[in-house]
The first five atom37 places (N, CA, C, CB, O) and aatype in JSON, in Angstrom:
{
  "aatype": [20, 20, 20, 20, 20, 20, 20, 20, 20, 20, 20, 20, 20, 20, 20, 20, 20, 20, 20, 20, 20, 20, 20, 20, 20, 20, 20, 20, 20, 20, 20, 20, 20, 20, 20, 20, 20, 20, 20, 20, 20, 20, 20, 20, 20, 20, 20, 20, 20, 20, 20, 20, 20, 20, 20, 20, 20, 20, 20, 20, 20, 20, 20, 20, 20, 20, 20, 20, 20, 20, 20, 20, 20, 20, 20, 20, 20, 20, 20, 20, 20, 20, 20, 20, 20, 20, 20, 20, 20, 20, 20, 20, 20, 20, 20, 20, 20, 20, 20, 20, 20, 20, 20, 20, 20, 20],
  "atom_mask": [
    [1, 1, 1, 1, 1],
    [1, 1, 1, 1, 1],
    [1, 1, 1, 1, 1],
    [1, 1, 1, 1, 1],
    [1, 1, 1, 1, 1],
    [1, 1, 1, 1, 1],
    [1, 1, 1, 1, 1],
    [1, 1, 1, 1, 1],
    [1, 1, 1, 1, 1],
    [1, 1, 1, 1, 1],
    [1, 1, 1, 1, 1],
    [1, 1, 1, 1, 1],
    [1, 1, 1, 1, 1],
    [1, 1, 1, 1, 1],
    [1, 1, 1, 1, 1],
    [1, 1, 1, 1, 1],
    [1, 1, 1, 1, 1],
    [1, 1, 1, 1, 1],
    [1, 1, 1, 1, 1],
    [1, 1, 1, 1, 1],
    [1, 1, 1, 1, 1],
    [1, 1, 1, 1, 1],
    [1, 1, 1, 1, 1],
    [1, 1, 1, 1, 1],
    [1, 1, 1, 1, 1],
    [1, 1, 1, 1, 1],
    [1, 1, 1, 1, 1],
    [1, 1, 1, 1, 1],
    [1, 1, 1, 1, 1],
    [1, 1, 1, 1, 1],
    [1, 1, 1, 1, 1],
    [1, 1, 1, 1, 1],
    [1, 1, 1, 1, 1],
    [1, 1, 1, 1, 1],
    [1, 1, 1, 1, 1],
    [1, 1, 1, 1, 1],
    [1, 1, 1, 1, 1],
    [1, 1, 1, 1, 1],
    [1, 1, 1, 1, 1],
    [1, 1, 1, 1, 1],
    [1, 1, 1, 1, 1],
    [1, 1, 1, 1, 1],
    [1, 1, 1, 1, 1],
    [1, 1, 1, 1, 1],
    [1, 1, 1, 1, 1],
    [1, 1, 1, 1, 1],
    [1, 1, 1, 1, 1],
    [1, 1, 1, 1, 1],
    [1, 1, 1, 1, 1],
    [1, 1, 1, 1, 1],
    [1, 1, 1, 1, 1],
    [1, 1, 1, 1, 1],
    [1, 1, 1, 1, 1],
    [1, 1, 1, 1, 1],
    [1, 1, 1, 1, 1],
    [1, 1, 1, 1, 1],
    [1, 1, 1, 1, 1],
    [1, 1, 1, 1, 1],
    [1, 1, 1, 1, 1],
    [1, 1, 1, 1, 1],
    [1, 1, 1, 1, 1],
    [1, 1, 1, 1, 1],
    [1, 1, 1, 1, 1],
    [1, 1, 1, 1, 1],
    [1, 1, 1, 1, 1],
    [1, 1, 1, 1, 1],
    [1, 1, 1, 1, 1],
    [1, 1, 1, 1, 1],
    [1, 1, 1, 1, 1],
    [1, 1, 1, 1, 1],
    [1, 1, 1, 1, 1],
    [1, 1, 1, 1, 1],
    [1, 1, 1, 1, 1],
    [1, 1, 1, 1, 1],
    [1, 1, 1, 1, 1],
    [1, 1, 1, 1, 1],
    [1, 1, 1, 1, 1],
    [1, 1, 1, 1, 1],
    [1, 1, 1, 1, 1],
    [1, 1, 1, 1, 1],
    [1, 1, 1, 1, 1],
    [1, 1, 1, 1, 1],
    [1, 1, 1, 1, 1],
    [1, 1, 1, 1, 1],
    [1, 1, 1, 1, 1],
    [1, 1, 1, 1, 1],
    [1, 1, 1, 1, 1],
    [1, 1, 1, 1, 1],
    [1, 1, 1, 1, 1],
    [1, 1, 1, 1, 1],
    [1, 1, 1, 1, 1],
    [1, 1, 1, 1, 1],
    [1, 1, 1, 1, 1],
    [1, 1, 1, 1, 1],
    [1, 1, 1, 1, 1],
    [1, 1, 1, 1, 1],
    [1, 1, 1, 1, 1],
    [1, 1, 1, 1, 1],
    [1, 1, 1, 1, 1],
    [1, 1, 1, 1, 1],
    [1, 1, 1, 1, 1],
    [1, 1, 1, 1, 1],
    [1, 1, 1, 1, 1],
    [1, 1, 1, 1, 1],
    [1, 1, 1, 1, 1],
    [1, 1, 1, 1, 1]
  ],
  "atom_positions": [
    [[31.65, -12.56, -18.89], [32.74, -11.99, -18.13], [32.66, -12.47, -16.69], [32.71, -10.46, -18.2], [31.58, -12.49, -16.1]],
    [[33.78, -12.86, -16.14], [33.86, -13.36, -14.78], [33.66, -12.22, -13.78], [35.2, -14.05, -14.54], [34.26, -11.16, -13.91]],
    [[32.81, -12.45, -12.78], [32.56, -11.44, -11.75], [33.77, -11.34, -10.83], [31.29, -11.78, -10.94], [34.39, -12.35, -10.49]],
    [[34.09, -10.12, -10.42], [35.26, -9.87, -9.58], [34.81, -9.65, -8.15], [36.06, -8.65, -10.1], [33.8, -9.0, -7.89]],
    [[35.58, -10.2, -7.22], [35.28, -10.1, -5.8], [36.17, -9.04, -5.16], [35.45, -11.47, -5.11], [37.37, -8.98, -5.43]],
    [[35.57, -8.21, -4.3], [36.32, -7.2, -3.55], [36.01, -7.41, -2.08], [35.95, -5.75, -4.02], [34.84, -7.5, -1.69]],
    [[37.05, -7.47, -1.25], [36.89, -7.66, 0.19], [37.32, -6.4, 0.92], [37.7, -8.88, 0.68], [38.47, -5.97, 0.82]],
    [[36.38, -5.82, 1.66], [36.67, -4.62, 2.45], [36.72, -4.98, 3.92], [35.61, -3.51, 2.19], [35.89, -5.76, 4.39]],
    [[37.68, -4.43, 4.66], [37.68, -4.64, 6.11], [36.4, -4.05, 6.73], [38.95, -4.0, 6.77], [35.93, -3.0, 6.3]],
    [[35.86, -4.74, 7.72], [34.63, -4.27, 8.37], [34.77, -2.85, 8.9], [34.25, -5.2, 9.5], [33.85, -2.05, 8.78]],
    [[35.93, -2.53, 9.49], [36.11, -1.2, 10.08], [36.1, -0.09, 9.02], [37.42, -1.15, 10.86], [35.72, 1.04, 9.32]],
    [[36.51, -0.41, 7.81], [36.46, 0.57, 6.73], [35.02, 0.86, 6.32], [37.27, 0.07, 5.51], [34.68, 1.99, 5.97]],
    [[34.18, -0.14, 6.37], [32.81, -0.01, 5.88], [31.81, 0.44, 6.94], [32.36, -1.32, 5.31], [30.63, 0.59, 6.64]],
    [[32.26, 0.65, 8.18], [31.35, 1.0, 9.27], [30.48, 2.22, 8.95], [32.13, 1.28, 10.54], [29.27, 2.18, 9.16]],
    [[31.08, 3.27, 8.45], [30.34, 4.5, 8.16], [30.36, 4.86, 6.68], [30.9, 5.64, 8.97], [30.05, 5.99, 6.31]],
    [[30.73, 3.91, 5.85], [30.9, 4.19, 4.43], [29.85, 3.46, 3.59], [32.3, 3.79, 3.99], [29.31, 2.43, 3.98]],
    [[29.59, 4.06, 2.43], [28.71, 3.45, 1.44], [29.54, 3.18, 0.19], [27.46, 4.37, 1.13], [30.24, 4.07, -0.3]],
    [[29.46, 1.97, -0.32], [30.16, 1.65, -1.55], [29.4, 2.26, -2.72], [30.31, 0.11, -1.73], [28.25, 1.92, -2.96]],
    [[30.05, 3.17, -3.43], [29.43, 3.83, -4.58], [29.67, 3.01, -5.85], [29.98, 5.27, -4.76], [28.74, 2.71, -6.6]],
    [[30.93, 2.66, -6.09], [31.26, 1.88, -7.28], [32.68, 1.35, -7.17], [31.09, 2.73, -8.56], [33.47, 1.77, -6.33]],
    [[32.98, 0.41, -8.04], [34.34, -0.11, -8.2], [34.68, 0.01, -9.67], [34.47, -1.6, -7.69], [33.89, -0.37, -10.54]],
    [[35.86, 0.54, -9.95], [36.32, 0.72, -11.32], [37.58, -0.11, -11.49], [36.58, 2.23, -11.66], [38.55, 0.06, -10.74]],
    [[37.57, -1.01, -12.47], [38.75, -1.83, -12.72], [39.53, -1.28, -13.9], [38.35, -3.3, -12.98], [38.95, -0.74, -14.84]],
    [[40.82, -1.41, -13.83], [41.7, -0.9, -14.88], [41.44, -1.62, -16.19], [43.17, -1.06, -14.47], [41.31, -2.84, -16.22]],
    [[41.35, -0.86, -17.29], [41.19, -1.5, -18.59], [42.5, -2.07, -19.13], [40.62, -0.5, -19.58], [42.49, -2.8, -20.13]],
    [[43.62, -1.75, -18.49], [44.92, -2.21, -19.0], [45.6, -3.23, -18.08], [45.83, -1.04, -19.19], [46.54, -3.91, -18.51]],
    [[45.16, -3.36, -16.84], [45.77, -4.31, -15.93], [44.69, -4.98, -15.09], [46.81, -3.61, -15.02], [43.87, -4.31, -14.47]],
    [[44.7, -6.29, -15.08], [43.72, -7.03, -14.28], [44.1, -7.06, -12.8], [43.57, -8.45, -14.8], [43.36, -7.6, -11.98]],
    [[45.22, -6.48, -12.46], [45.71, -6.54, -11.08], [45.26, -5.37, -10.21], [47.2, -6.58, -11.1], [45.4, -5.44, -8.99]],
    [[44.73, -4.3, -10.8], [44.4, -3.11, -10.01], [43.0, -2.57, -10.31], [45.43, -2.01, -10.27], [42.41, -2.86, -11.35]],
    [[42.51, -1.81, -9.37], [41.22, -1.15, -9.51], [41.12, -0.02, -8.52], [40.07, -2.14, -9.32], [42.06, 0.25, -7.76]],
    [[39.99, 0.64, -8.52], [39.72, 1.74, -7.59], [38.32, 1.55, -7.03], [39.86, 3.14, -8.29], [37.37, 1.3, -7.77]],
    [[38.21, 1.66, -5.72], [36.91, 1.61, -5.06], [36.55, 3.02, -4.63], [36.93, 0.64, -3.83], [37.38, 3.75, -4.09]],
    [[35.31, 3.4, -4.88], [34.8, 4.71, -4.47], [33.8, 4.5, -3.34], [34.15, 5.47, -5.67], [32.77, 3.85, -3.52]],
    [[34.13, 5.05, -2.18], [33.26, 4.95, -1.02], [32.88, 6.35, -0.57], [33.95, 4.17, 0.13], [33.66, 7.29, -0.73]],
    [[31.69, 6.49, -0.03], [31.24, 7.81, 0.41], [30.8, 7.76, 1.86], [30.1, 8.32, -0.48], [30.46, 6.71, 2.41]],
    [[30.8, 8.95, 2.46], [30.3, 9.13, 3.81], [29.79, 10.56, 3.92], [31.41, 8.84, 4.88], [30.16, 11.43, 3.13]],
    [[28.94, 10.8, 4.89], [28.43, 12.14, 5.15], [28.93, 12.59, 6.51], [26.89, 12.19, 5.08], [28.95, 11.83, 7.47]],
    [[29.33, 13.87, 6.56], [29.82, 14.43, 7.81], [29.36, 15.88, 7.89], [31.37, 14.32, 7.92], [29.8, 16.72, 7.11]],
    [[28.48, 16.16, 8.82], [27.97, 17.51, 9.02], [27.48, 18.13, 7.71], [29.05, 18.4, 9.64], [27.89, 19.23, 7.35]],
    [[26.63, 17.44, 7.01], [26.0, 17.85, 5.75], [26.97, 18.0, 4.58], [25.28, 19.13, 5.95], [26.61, 18.56, 3.55]],
    [[28.19, 17.52, 4.73], [29.17, 17.47, 3.64], [29.26, 16.01, 3.19], [30.58, 18.03, 4.08], [29.3, 15.1, 4.01]],
    [[29.29, 15.8, 1.89], [29.4, 14.46, 1.33], [30.85, 14.26, 0.9], [28.41, 14.24, 0.13], [31.39, 15.04, 0.12]],
    [[31.47, 13.21, 1.4], [32.88, 12.94, 1.13], [33.0, 11.68, 0.29], [33.68, 12.8, 2.46], [32.44, 10.64, 0.63]],
    [[33.73, 11.8, -0.8], [34.02, 10.67, -1.68], [35.47, 10.28, -1.47], [33.72, 11.01, -3.18], [36.36, 11.11, -1.66]],
    [[35.71, 9.04, -1.09], [37.07, 8.54, -0.87], [37.38, 7.48, -1.92], [37.24, 7.97, 0.57], [36.6, 6.55, -2.13]],
    [[38.53, 7.63, -2.55], [38.97, 6.67, -3.57], [40.09, 5.81, -2.99], [39.44, 7.4, -4.87], [41.06, 6.33, -2.44]],
    [[39.94, 4.5, -3.13], [40.92, 3.56, -2.6], [41.51, 2.71, -3.72], [40.28, 2.65, -1.54], [40.79, 2.24, -4.6]],
    [[42.8, 2.54, -3.69], [43.49, 1.66, -4.64], [43.22, 0.22, -4.24], [45.02, 1.96, -4.68], [43.35, -0.15, -3.08]],
    [[42.85, -0.59, -5.22], [42.62, -2.03, -5.01], [43.71, -2.82, -5.71], [41.22, -2.46, -5.53], [44.12, -2.49, -6.82]],
    [[44.18, -3.85, -5.05], [45.17, -4.77, -5.62], [44.59, -6.18, -5.56], [46.54, -4.69, -4.85], [43.97, -6.58, -4.57]],
    [[44.79, -6.92, -6.64], [44.3, -8.3, -6.7], [45.23, -9.21, -5.9], [44.21, -8.78, -8.16], [46.43, -9.24, -6.12]],
    [[44.63, -9.94, -4.95], [45.35, -10.92, -4.15], [45.07, -12.29, -4.76], [44.92, -10.87, -2.62], [44.0, -12.86, -4.57]],
    [[46.04, -12.81, -5.51], [45.84, -14.06, -6.23], [45.54, -15.22, -5.3], [47.06, -14.38, -7.07], [44.69, -16.06, -5.6]],
    [[46.22, -15.27, -4.18], [46.03, -16.36, -3.23], [44.59, -16.45, -2.74], [46.97, -16.18, -2.04], [44.04, -17.54, -2.58]],
    [[43.97, -15.28, -2.52], [42.58, -15.25, -2.03], [41.58, -15.02, -3.16], [42.43, -14.16, -0.98], [40.37, -15.03, -2.92]],
    [[42.07, -14.8, -4.37], [41.23, -14.58, -5.54], [40.24, -13.43, -5.33], [40.48, -15.85, -5.89], [39.06, -13.53, -5.68]],
    [[40.75, -12.33, -4.77], [39.91, -11.17, -4.49], [40.75, -9.9, -4.53], [39.21, -11.31, -3.12], [41.97, -9.93, -4.37]],
    [[40.06, -8.78, -4.74], [40.72, -7.48, -4.68], [40.59, -6.94, -3.27], [40.11, -6.48, -5.71], [39.57, -7.13, -2.6]],
    [[41.65, -6.25, -2.81], [41.63, -5.67, -1.47], [42.15, -4.23, -1.53], [42.48, -6.52, -0.48], [43.06, -3.93, -2.3]],
    [[41.55, -3.34, -0.71], [42.06, -1.97, -0.68], [43.42, -1.93, 0.02], [41.05, -1.02, 0.05], [43.62, -2.57, 1.06]],
    [[44.35, -1.18, -0.57], [45.69, -1.09, 0.01], [46.04, 0.32, 0.46], [46.71, -1.58, -0.99], [46.92, 0.5, 1.31]],
    [[45.38, 1.33, -0.11], [45.63, 2.69, 0.35], [44.56, 3.64, -0.17], [47.02, 3.16, -0.1], [43.97, 3.43, -1.23]],
    [[44.33, 4.68, 0.6], [43.43, 5.73, 0.14], [44.2, 6.61, -0.83], [42.85, 6.57, 1.33], [45.31, 7.06, -0.52]],
    [[43.63, 6.85, -1.99], [44.29, 7.66, -3.01], [43.97, 9.15, -2.85], [43.9, 7.19, -4.39], [44.85, 10.0, -2.95]],
    [[42.7, 9.45, -2.6], [42.27, 10.85, -2.54], [40.89, 10.92, -1.92], [42.28, 11.51, -3.94], [40.14, 9.95, -1.94]],
    [[40.57, 12.08, -1.38], [39.22, 12.34, -0.86], [38.74, 13.67, -1.43], [39.21, 12.36, 0.71], [39.51, 14.64, -1.51]],
    [[37.48, 13.71, -1.82], [36.85, 14.91, -2.37], [35.61, 15.21, -1.55], [36.5, 14.73, -3.89], [34.92, 14.29, -1.11]],
    [[35.32, 16.48, -1.34], [34.11, 16.85, -0.6], [33.14, 17.6, -1.5], [34.47, 17.7, 0.64], [33.55, 18.33, -2.41]],
    [[31.86, 17.41, -1.23], [30.79, 17.99, -2.03], [29.71, 18.51, -1.1], [30.21, 16.96, -3.02], [29.45, 17.94, -0.04]],
    [[29.07, 19.59, -1.5], [27.96, 20.15, -0.73], [26.7, 19.31, -0.87], [27.69, 21.59, -1.18], [25.92, 19.19, 0.07]],
    [[26.5, 18.73, -2.05], [25.28, 17.97, -2.34], [25.66, 16.59, -2.89], [24.38, 18.73, -3.34], [26.64, 16.44, -3.62]],
    [[24.86, 15.6, -2.51], [25.14, 14.23, -2.92], [25.1, 14.07, -4.44], [24.15, 13.28, -2.28], [25.88, 13.29, -5.0]],
    [[24.21, 14.8, -5.12], [24.14, 14.67, -6.58], [25.41, 15.19, -7.25], [22.92, 15.43, -7.11], [25.75, 14.73, -8.35]],
    [[26.12, 16.13, -6.63], [27.41, 16.58, -7.16], [28.44, 15.45, -7.07], [27.91, 17.83, -6.38], [29.25, 15.26, -7.98]],
    [[28.4, 14.71, -5.96], [29.29, 13.57, -5.78], [29.03, 12.53, -6.87], [29.1, 12.94, -4.37], [29.97, 12.04, -7.49]],
    [[27.78, 12.21, -7.1], [27.48, 11.17, -8.1], [27.79, 11.65, -9.51], [26.01, 10.76, -8.01], [28.21, 10.85, -10.34]],
    [[27.59, 12.94, -9.79], [27.95, 13.48, -11.11], [29.46, 13.39, -11.34], [27.48, 14.95, -11.25], [29.91, 12.98, -12.41]],
    [[30.23, 13.76, -10.33], [31.69, 13.69, -10.42], [32.13, 12.25, -10.62], [32.35, 14.29, -9.16], [32.98, 11.96, -11.47]],
    [[31.56, 11.35, -9.86], [31.91, 9.94, -9.93], [31.56, 9.35, -11.29], [31.21, 9.16, -8.83], [32.29, 8.49, -11.8]],
    [[30.48, 9.79, -11.88], [30.08, 9.31, -13.21], [31.11, 9.72, -14.27], [28.69, 9.86, -13.59], [31.38, 8.97, -15.2]],
    [[31.68, 10.9, -14.12], [32.65, 11.41, -15.1], [34.08, 10.93, -14.83], [32.62, 12.92, -15.11], [34.94, 11.0, -15.71]],
    [[34.34, 10.45, -13.64], [35.69, 10.06, -13.23], [36.37, 9.07, -14.18], [35.64, 9.46, -11.86], [37.52, 9.3, -14.55]],
    [[35.72, 8.0, -14.6], [36.42, 7.05, -15.49], [36.79, 7.63, -16.85], [35.56, 5.84, -15.7], [37.69, 7.12, -17.51]],
    [[36.12, 8.69, -17.25], [36.39, 9.3, -18.56], [37.34, 10.49, -18.49], [35.1, 9.73, -19.18], [37.74, 11.02, -19.53]],
    [[37.71, 10.91, -17.28], [38.63, 12.04, -17.14], [40.0, 11.66, -17.67], [38.72, 12.5, -15.66], [40.47, 10.54, -17.47]],
    [[40.62, 12.61, -18.33], [42.0, 12.38, -18.77], [42.91, 12.5, -17.55], [42.42, 13.38, -19.89], [42.53, 13.04, -16.52]],
    [[44.11, 11.99, -17.69], [45.09, 12.12, -16.62], [45.38, 13.59, -16.33], [46.39, 11.39, -16.99], [45.57, 13.97, -15.18]],
    [[45.4, 14.39, -17.37], [45.65, 15.82, -17.2], [44.53, 16.48, -16.4], [45.8, 16.49, -18.56], [44.79, 17.26, -15.49]],
    [[43.28, 16.16, -16.73], [42.16, 16.71, -15.98], [42.23, 16.31, -14.51], [40.83, 16.25, -16.58], [42.0, 17.14, -13.62]],
    [[42.56, 15.05, -14.24], [42.66, 14.59, -12.86], [43.78, 15.32, -12.12], [42.89, 13.07, -12.83], [43.61, 15.71, -10.97]],
    [[44.92, 15.5, -12.77], [46.01, 16.24, -12.12], [45.59, 17.66, -11.78], [47.25, 16.27, -13.03], [45.94, 18.17, -10.71]],
    [[44.86, 18.29, -12.67], [44.4, 19.65, -12.42], [43.41, 19.69, -11.25], [43.74, 20.23, -13.67], [43.47, 20.61, -10.43]],
    [[42.52, 18.73, -11.17], [41.59, 18.67, -10.05], [42.35, 18.42, -8.75], [40.53, 17.55, -10.27], [42.09, 19.08, -7.74]],
    [[43.29, 17.49, -8.76], [44.05, 17.16, -7.56], [44.89, 18.33, -7.07], [44.95, 15.97, -7.82], [45.09, 18.5, -5.87]],
    [[45.38, 19.14, -8.0], [46.2, 20.3, -7.63], [45.38, 21.57, -7.52], [47.31, 20.49, -8.64], [45.94, 22.66, -7.37]],
    [[44.07, 21.43, -7.58], [43.12, 22.52, -7.4], [43.3, 23.67, -8.38], [43.23, 23.05, -6.01], [42.94, 24.81, -8.08]],
    [[43.86, 23.38, -9.55], [43.91, 24.38, -10.61], [42.53, 24.54, -11.22], [44.95, 23.99, -11.7], [42.17, 25.62, -11.68]],
    [[41.76, 23.46, -11.22], [40.37, 23.46, -11.63], [39.58, 22.85, -10.49], [40.15, 22.69, -12.97], [40.06, 21.93, -9.82]],
    [[38.41, 23.35, -10.26], [37.58, 22.74, -9.24], [36.88, 21.53, -9.82], [36.56, 23.75, -8.66], [36.66, 21.45, -11.03]],
    [[36.53, 20.6, -8.97], [35.8, 19.41, -9.42], [34.46, 19.81, -10.01], [35.6, 18.42, -8.27], [33.89, 19.06, -10.81]],
    [[33.94, 21.0, -9.63], [32.66, 21.47, -10.16], [32.73, 21.73, -11.66], [32.24, 22.74, -9.43], [31.71, 21.66, -12.35]],
    [[33.9, 22.04, -12.18], [34.04, 22.29, -13.6], [33.86, 21.03, -14.43], [35.38, 22.92, -13.89], [33.68, 21.11, -15.64]],
    [[33.92, 19.87, -13.8], [33.77, 18.61, -14.5], [32.37, 18.01, -14.27], [34.84, 17.62, -14.05], [32.1, 16.88, -14.67]],
    [[31.51, 18.78, -13.63], [30.14, 18.34, -13.38], [29.24, 19.03, -14.39], [29.69, 18.65, -11.92], [29.37, 20.23, -14.62]],
    [[28.33, 18.27, -14.99], [27.37, 18.76, -15.99], [28.0, 18.92, -17.3], [26.77, 20.05, -15.59], [27.34, 19.32, -18.25]]
  ]
}
């Protein structure tokens, strides 16, 4: 399988840690980058939409999709591990706070 390149602007990565990149199983043109940061003992996970730039042969972030906050870093990683397997319905419920992200951990 061909390795995919992702280019992040330096200013985006100044205080962020790249957690993972998830590519769409149905479209080679899009993906999601998960970046984290810590702020006053809160761990923040930010999801960015990636679009493939054919001219540069790389994926680039085009917009922040959502941000989630966690009390503990292991909660962030547990949520992130389950994210690719969440159904669209589960994600909508988390985004609309009908269910907390904690219900999808463990």
